[in-house]
N, C-alpha and C positions, 0 to 999 in steps of 0.2 A: 223318396222324394219329399223335400221339405217345403212348407208353405209359409208365406208371410201372413200375419193375422192382424186385422183391425176390427174392433168392435166399438159400438157407440151406445150410450144410454142417456135418455133425457132426464134431467133433474128439475122438478117443478117448484121446489121450496128451498129456502135457505137452510131449513133444518136438514133436508136431504143433502145439501152441500156439506154441512157440518159433519153429518154421519159418515159420508164418504171420505172426507178429509181425515177424520179421526182414525179410520181404517188405514188410509194411505200412510199416515205418519205414526202409526202404531200407538196412538194415544188411547186405545182401548185394546182389550185382549184379542189377539189374532192367533187362532189355534193353529193355522197352517204355516205360520212364520217361525223360523228358527231364530230365537232371540240373540243367539251368539253371533249370527251373521247380519242382524239388523243394522249395525253400524256401517256395513258395506253399501247400504242403500244411499242414493244421492239424488238431489233435487235441483232443478233450475227454476227460479221464480219463488213464489211464496213457499215458506218452509215449515208451516205449522197449520193446525186447524183454524186457529183464530186469524192467522194471516190470510188464508184462503178465503174465509168468510168475509173479512174486511175488504179484500180486493174485489170479490164478486159484487159486494154491495156498492163499492165505489164505481165499478163499471156500469151497474144498473142505474146509478144516479146520473150517468151521462146520457142516457137515452130519453127521448121525449116522454114516452109512456110505457108502463109495464102492466099488462093486463093481469087480472086477478088469477087466471089459470095459465099464465104464460110459462113456458120453459125458461127458467132463469139460467141454466147452465147445461152443457153437454159434457159428459165424461167419456173420454176416449181410453180404450184398452189397446195397447200395442204389444204384440208378441210374435212368436214363430213356432214352428214345430219343434218338439223337444230335441229331435235329432240335430237340428241346426246348432243349438247351444252346446250339445255334447261334442260337436266337432269344431266349433268356432273357438278361437282364443279370445282373451279379454279385449284386445284392441279391436278385433272385428266386431265383437258384440257391442262395444261402445260406439263404433262408427254407425252401426245399424240404428241404434237408438238416437244418435245425433241427427241422422237423416230424417227419422220420424219426427223429432222435435222441430226441425226446420220445415218439414212438410206442413205441420199444424200452424206454425207461425206464418208461413206464406199463405195459407188458406184462410186464416182468421185474423191475422194481424198480431204483432207481438204484445200489444196492450191488452188483448182479449184472452191470450193464453196465460191463465193464472199461475199454473205450475206444471212441471213435467217431472215426474218422480219415477226413477228406475228401482225396482225391487229385486234384490239379489238374495233375499233371505227366504224365498219360497222354493218349491220343488222345481219350477221352471222360471227362469228370468223373464221379466216382462216390465212394462211401464204403464202408468196411468197419468192422465192429464185432464184438468178441469178447465173448460173453455166457456166463456160467455159468448153466445151466438149473436153478435151484432153484425148485421149485414152491411154491404157497402153504402147503403143510404142512411146508416146510423140508427136503424131500427132493431129492436130485439126480435129476432126471427129465426128460430131453429128450423122452421119449415124451409127457409131459403137454402139450408145446407143438407137437410136430411129427409124431407118428405118425398115419397114416391120411389118406386123401384128403380127408375132410371137414374135418379140422383145417387141412390145408394150404390148402384152398379158402377156408376162413374167414379164414385169415391174409392171403391175397391180397386178399380183399374188404375186410377191416378196414383194411389198409394203403392201399388205394385210397381208401376213404372219408375217412381222416384226412390222407393225404399227397398222393395223386394228384389227386383231384377238385378240391380248392381251388386247384390250380395248372393246371387245364385238361388234365390227363393222363387217358388212358383206362385201363381195366382190361383185362387179357388176357381172352380168351374164356372165360367160366365154363363148366366142365364139358368143356373141350377134352381130347381124347385125346392131345395132344402129349406126348412123353416129357420128363420133368423133366431139366433140365441141372444138374449140380453147379456150384459157384462156379468151380472150376478150368476146367471145360469152357466155361462162359459167358465167363470171363475171357479165355481163349485166343481165343475167337471174337470178343470185343469188340475186342481189340487186333491182330487179324490184318489186315495191310494189304489194303485193298480191291483186288481185281483190276480192271484197266482194262476199261471196257465193250467188249463185242464189237460192232464196227460191221458191220452187214449190208450187204455190197456188192451192189447190185442186179444181177440178171442182165440181159444185153442180148441181145435177139433179133437174128438176122441181118436186114439191111435187105432190103426188097422191091425188085423191079426198078424200080418207079415211084420209090421213095425214092432209089435210086442215080442215076436220071436227074435227079431234082430237085436232088440234092446236086451233081451235076456242073455244074448251071447256077448253083450258089452259093446256092440257096434253103434256108432252115431247115426241118427236118423233126422229127417226134417221135423218130426214131432218133438224130438229132444230140443232142437233149436227153438221151436215155438215155446216150449215150456220155459226155457232159459230167458227168452225175451219177455214173456209175461211176468216172470219173477222180477226182472230188472225194472219193468214198468211199475210193479207194485211197490218196490223200494223207493222209486223216484216219487211216486204219489205220496208215500208216507213222509218223505222229507219235505215235500211241499206243504203238507198239512202241519208239520212241525214248525216250519218257518212262518206260516200264516198264524198259528197259535201264538208264537213269540211276538209277532207284530201286534196282535190284538192285546196281548198283555202289556206291551210297551205303550200302546195307545191308552189303555186303561190307567196306567200310572200317570201319563201326561194329563188326562182328564182330572185325576185326583189333585194334581198340582194346580191346575187351572181353577178347580173348585175352591181350594184353599186360598188362592190369590183373590178370588172374587169375594170370599168371606171377609178377608182382610180389608178389601176395598169398601165393602158395605159397612164394616165397623168404623173405618176412617170417616166415611160419609156421615154416619150417625154422630160421631164426635164433633165433626165440623158443624153439623146442624145445631147441636147442643150449644156449641160455642157462639154461633150466630145469634142465639136468643138474647144474650146479653148485649152484643154489639148493636143489635137493632133497637135497643132502648135509647140510644143516643138520639137527640132531637134532630130533625131534618134541617131546621134553621141553622143550628150550630154547625152541621156538616157543610152546608152551602157557604157559610161565612168562612170556614177554614179552607175551602176550595177556591176562595178568591172570587166568588160570585157576588153579584150586586142586586140588592133588593130595590124594586121600583118604588118611586115616591108615591104614586097615586094608588097602587094596589099592593099592600104588604105581602100578599100571597104569591105574587109573581116575582121571579128572579131571572136575571140575565146571566147565562152560562155559556161555556164554549160550544155547547150543542144547541143553543137557541133558548127560547123562553120556556121556563119550567114553573108550573103552578104547584104550590104546596098547600095541602089541606090536612092538618093533623099529621098522621103518620103515612099519608098517601101523597104521591106526586104524579105529575103528568108532564112529559116533554112534548110541546106542540109541534116542533119542527120535525121530530122523528116519529111522532104519533105513538110513543111508548110510555108506559107508566109502571108504577109498582108501589111497594110499601117498604119502609124501613131504610136505615142508613146504608146497609150494604148494597141494596138494589140501586139506591140513589148514586152512590159512588161509581158503581159499575156503569151506569148510564152516562153520567157527566164526564167521567174520566175515560170511558170506553176501555175498561179493563175487565179481567175475569174475576171470579169470586174470590180466589185466594189473594190476588193483588189488592182487591177492595178491602179485605180484612186487614191486611198489612198496612194499608194507607190509614185506616181508622185508628189502628193501634199506635201508629207513628204520630198521628195528630192529637189524640185524646189520652194516650197513655194506656198501659196494660191494665192498671187497676180500675180505670173507668169502665172497662169492658168485662172485668172478671170479679168485681168486688163481691157480688152476691152469688157467683157461680160455684158449683161444686168443685172439689179439688181436681177431679178428672177433667172437667171442662177447662179449668184454668191451665192445666198442663197442655191441653190441645191448642189453646190460644197462644200459650208461650211458644210452642213449637212453630206455629204459623208466623208469630212475630219475629222469631230468630232465624227463620229460613232466609237464605240469601235472596234479596230482591231481584226481580227480573231486570235484564239489561234495558236501559231506557231506549225507547224507539221514538224518534221525533215524528211529528205529524208529516204525512206525505204531502209533497207539493202538488197542487191541483191547478192545472193551467186554466180550466174553465172558470174558476173563481177569481183569478188574478185581476182581470179588468175592474171588477168591483173594488177590490182592495187597493188597486192603484189609484182609482178615482177618489177613494177615501183619503189616502195619503196626500194626494195633490190638491183636491178641492176642499176637503174638510180641514185637514191639518196644514194645508198651504205649503207643503214641502215641494221643492222643484222636481219636475219630472226627470231632470238630468240626474239628480242625486238618487231618486227612487230607482230608476232603471239601472244605475251603476251598482247599487247594493243588491238589486234583484239578480243581475247577471253574475255577481260574485257569490250568490247563494246565501247572503246574509239576511235577506228579507224575501219572504214568499207568502203564499196563501194556502190555507188548508181547505178541506171539503166543506167546512162550515162558514167559509168566507171570513175567517179570522186572520188578522195580520200575524205572521209568525216571524219573530226575530231570532235568528240562530245565535246561541250563546256559546262561548268557548272558542279556542283557537284550533283550527284544523277540523277534526271530526266533531260533529255537533254533540255536546254533552247535555244540553238543556235548551229550552226555548222560552221566550217571553211571548205570551199571547195577548192580543188586544182585539176586542170585538169591533165590528164596523157597522153595527146596527144603530138604531136610535138610542137604545140603552147601552151604556158602555160596559164592557167587560175587560178585566185586566188581571192576569195571573201568570205564574211561572210554573213550568213542568220540567222535571228532570233536575239536573244539577244547576244550582244558582251561580253559574259562571258569569263573568262580565261580558257586556256587549261593547266592543271596542271599535272606534273609528280611528284609524292611524293618522298620525300627523301628516300634513301636506309637506312636500319638499321645500326645504328652506325655512320652515316654521320654527319659532322659538321653542325651547325645551320646556313647555308648559303642559301639564296634564290636568284636565278638568274632570272632576267626578260629578256625575248627574244621577238622577233617580230612575230614569227610564230610557229606553231606546228612542222613544219619540222626542224626548228632551235632547238627547245626543244629536239626532238629525237636525233638530231645530237650531241648536247651537252652531252646527256647521253652516247652516243657511244664514245665520246671523253674522257670519264672518270670522268665527274662531277657527284658526288654522292648526292649532296644536292637537295633541292626542286627546280624545274624548272617551271617557269610560263610564258606562252605565252600570251601576252596582246590581241592578235587577233583583232587589230584595235581599242582598247579602247581609249577614249579621255584622254588627259594628266591629267585631274583632277582625273579620275578613277585610272590611273596608280599611281599617287601620293598618293591616299588614300590606295591602296593596299600595297605600299611600307611602308607607315607609320604604318599600322597595323602590318607588319612584324617586324619593328623596336621596336614597343611597346612590342612585345613578346620576345625581346632579340635576334632577328636574324640579321645577317649581310646581307645587301642588296647589290646586285651586278647588275650593268647595263650591260648586255651582248648583246647589240644591234649590228646592222651591222656596219661595219667599213666605215662609210660615214657621211656626214653632217646630214642627217636625223636621223641616229643612235645617233649622239651627242645630237640632240634636244630632242629625246626621253629620253636619259640618264639624261639630265638636269631636265626633268619633274619629275623624281623620287625623287629629293631632295638629301639629303646626302646619297651617294652610291659610291661603288667602280666602276671603269670603266674597263671593260674587253672587249678587241677587238679581233675579229678573225684576223688571219694573212692575209686572203684574204677578199673578200667582205662580206661573211656571214659564219656562222658556217657549213652549209652543204657543201659549197665549200671547207672549210678546211678538212672536213671528207672525201670528194671524193679524194682530193689530198693525204691525209694520206693513204687511201686504195690503191692508185696507187703508193705509195712509194716516192712521191714527197715532202712530209712534214713530219718532224720528231717530232716537239715539238709544244705545245700550249703555249700561253702567260702566263698561270697560273704557276708561280714559276718555269719556265723553265721545266715543267713536260713533259715527253714523254708519251702521252696517249697510243700510240701503245705498248710501252714497259710495261706500267702500265697494259694494258689489258692482255698481255701475262703473267705477274706476277700473276694476279688474276686468270687466267685460270689454271696456275700451282698449285696455292693454293687450288683450287677446287679439282684437281686431287690428 
């Protein structure tokens, strides 16, 4: 008889979430997992420890309050009796786990089921899922789902009805007084090597006088059969002992390998820490400048960054919006860029050069930094779109930047403009899949920077527009130019190097397009215009195009430089033509 199995465990800290996820994704040594079969594991949802932690934190940010001792996540364990998996084929097993995943989604909501990972590299297949327990009223409440014997009993019954019964599995005894096992206890019991069965060696009674006489004549007796059975049992027991000894020897060899691996990990960690000593010597002010952060005018110790206001005092910093602080360049990059340790080191080496971090380091440390610098960078992951912060970003674009709601909503629906969890405006760069983003802060102190590949931000030409392509400095300027009546193609270079700008302009000329340099009305804009080569120079009347747009909306500006055109009048004419 096979049973369906569902276990739960409350997780009260983000560190606990990270530890569980590290085990789930084999980011730490997992003794009971067969590394050769680990690639067969598969996941729906967040696919790494960092992704799980980020998603849990994102969901926690959506609830009104999080108590200090609150349960921040619930870990589910889904399994079945080993006999079920021994008889089931791959398709039946996958259907069972699909039903379990659907059960959790219907119970908690898809947005709260952070991941659902099926493990096929252990003794018995099973699945684990990290869930943020947000109740229907939007509160963080594990008690709503798990507290009390009646709720837990109903959970088991519902799981059996949806997932167990359709696959021929039984429910555990309802109302049983058996003590509940935590996931860690059940997990240890599930993967514990089974002890070899104890063979009962039959006891042999002494032969009678008659049996002795019969045996002396060579005749078979019951006593002879008992002796033979006892001998067979002793041989079987000896074989069991031999197999058990072989298993223990294999386990010992496995532990030796694990110990060697752990020694190597510790050595790598020591080298990485030695390397970080030199990297930490880079000044925090220089790091913030390279990351595109802005120093406040009134207080030179305060900076505006993608994660909010950061205060720097010597080699220490503190981020007020996240209530986190630290010391040194690496910690600062990890906090501002929201990346791991290795990625922070790579970013610093890329910004300041290898020699700046290793000039005074020993040769061994230099080699370790070189290896970190040459390692392939992780694939760029654009910031996630957060619906709860979009109203603030939309108000910023329409009320502060004075861009029409029609254009803002049009680009938002196309996925080219959205908001992240820090209420930054995110402009998606590149064509098709997002290869980079341009970020712009919406607070009182401006923040502007580019993450990922510095691809152009392109607004395609309107139908019937002349073949003119305007190059601008930022996505805000591109949207402002569209609002000012320019119908051609508008390309924001988003911080691209002059060589890239020149190549894009030449490609446009080769296609028969007129190239227009519509950069800021200052010396830097003239330098960017010169980099395009043969191009018309179009200047805003004020510093930049958004300043022109704001003045136009307030009635302080009537015309733009292009052919004495009145964009406001042109806008009214087009509106009348539509009606």
